[in-house]
N, C-alpha and C positions, 0 to 999 in steps of 0.2 A: 600913604594917602588916606586910606579908610581909617587907619588907627587915630590919624590927627583929627578926622572928622568926628570920629567917636566921641573925642574928648571935648570938642567944641559944640556940637549939634546935640541939643538936649534929646530929640526924638530918637538919636541912635546910641545914647549912652546905656542903655539897658539891653540891647542886643549882644548877644552872644555868637561866638565863633569858634569852631574846633582848630586844632593846631594845622598850619599849613605844611603838611609833610609829601606835597606832590609839587611837581616842576611847575613853572610858569606855565599857564594855558594859552597865552595870546602873545604875540600875533605869529601864526603859522602860514606859510605857503599853502595853497589849497591842495588837498589830497596827498599831504606828505606830513612827515615829523620834523620837518626843517622850519627854523624860525625866519621870519621876515627877510627876504633876499631882495625885496623892491628897494628903490632908490631912496625911501624913507628910512629903511632899515630900522624900524622901531625895535626899542629894547624890550625883552620879553619881560612880562608883567602876570600878576595875579588878579586879572580883571574879572574872573568869574568866581563869585564867593556866595557861600550860605551863611545867613546869620538868622537867628531865631530869639525869640522872645516870649516869655509868658506874661499874660496881661496882669497887671496889677490890680486885683480885685478890691482892694482897700479904697483904690481911687474911684473905681465905679461904684462902691458902696456908700461913700462918702457923699457922692451927688444925690443919693436916695435916702440919707439920713440914717443908713444902717452900717454897721461893721460886722464882718464876719468873724467868727470866733478863730476859724482857721484860714489863713490867706492862700497858702498853697495847696490847693486842691488838685493842681496838677503838675507832675515831675517829669522832667524830660532828660534822657540820657543819649548822648550822641553815639552811635556804633562806630560808623567809619564815615570819612570825609576824604573823597578821592576824585581824581580825575580819571578821564578815559581816552587815553592816547591815541587808541586805535582808530577814533573817528576821524575824518578827513574832508567832510563836506563843508567845512565853514573854516575860518581863520581862527576861531576859538576851538578849545578843546572842552567837550562837556564836563559839568562837575555834578557830583552827586553826594547827598548825604542820606544815611538812614538812621532813624532814632526810634527810641522805645519810650513811650508816652505811658505813665501811670496815672490813672484818674481814680482819687479818692471818693467814696460814695459820699453822697449829700445827707444820705440819712443813715444812722448808725445800725438801724434795726429794719427788717423787711416789712411793709405794710400787710403781706399776707405770707403765712407760713404753710407750706404743702409737705403732705406725707403720702406716699403710696402704701396701700394696706395689702397685708398678705402676700401671696406670691403671684407674680403677674406672667400671665402666658396668653397666647391666642385661643386656648381651651374653655375659657369662661369669663364672663362679665367681670371687670376690676374694679376696685373701690379707690376713691381719693378722699383723704381728709384733710380739711384746712380751716385755718382760723385766721381772722383779720383784727387789726388793732381798731379800738371803739370809733376812732375818728375816720375810718376809711370810708371813701364815699362809693357804696357799691352800686351796681346796676344790673337789671335784667339782661343787659346785653354781654356782661362779664363771662369769659369763658376760661377753662383750663386746657391747656395743650398738651400733648405728649410730643416731644422733641428728642431727636438724637443728641448726644452730649455735643457733637461737632456743629450745631446749628448756627447760623449767621444772621438770620433776619425772623422776625416774628411770624412771616408767612411760611417758613420751613418746617411747619407742625406736620406731624404724620397723621394725627387725628385729634379731635377736641371733644369737650363736654360742655354744655351751658350750665351755668353754676345754680340756675334756677331751675329750668326745664328737667335737669337729670339729677335734681337733688332728691336723696332718699332719707334723709334724717338731719336733724337740727336741734341744736340746744344753746345755751348761752355761750359756752366755750369754742364750739366747733361745729362743722357742718360736713355732710359726707355726700358726695355724687358718685355716678358710676360712669364708666366707659364701657361701650359694647366690645364683646370678645371679637367681633367681625372685624373690627378696626384695627385691632392690635397686630403688628407684623408677627408672622410666623417664624421668620428667621432670627428673631429675638436680637439681643445686643446690648449695649449700654444706653440707657435713656434717662430723662429727667422730665419734670413737670414743670410748666410754667402758667401763672396767673397773669391773664391779660385783662386791664382795666379800660372799659371803654370810656369812662369818664376822663381818666388821666392819659388815655391814648398811648399806654405804655405797659410793659411787664412790669409787676409791681412784687412778684414772688417767684421764687426759684426753688425748686427742691434739690435735695443732694442726689447724685447719680444714683441709679439702679439698674439692676438687671432683668431683663425681660426673658 
């Protein structure tokens, strides 16, 4: 029935589904693995399904009079598509799918390039050198944060330096700021630097990982 609908209904045609390699998930007697034993004795069916679709960016862009050079900025891979027959609180068995999403960057080069200078430790103040592309809209409220490589949010910084208040040198190609030794983790580990832009409200540059 779903496959027939996908052929007829325009809004369903671009939706995709993984292979159905599990038993029908409906209809079960409650708290059991037994298909419907009521008077209706419904036939087992695959009523619980997961479909996905990647938005067609060319359709969106055409409304604004622009067409992107690369249409597929996101790729989706289905890792598994399974039912969970051990659950019995409903006449349906739950179905889950796990996916891998790959998001291609919207810009080919970072707006800011960051480099830690010298050896980093908690025994002395440390230096950061950075450079920005000419059109980058910098702000006095921009800052550079020190993050563990496993960070998941912009607020996960260990410490940070203001790009203006903590600046110690500047030329047409790059600028240099310092971070206080008192804030550097004594336990060490693998870290990276991130440049946060107040105007863009996002991280616009990330260094290569390095050891402290």
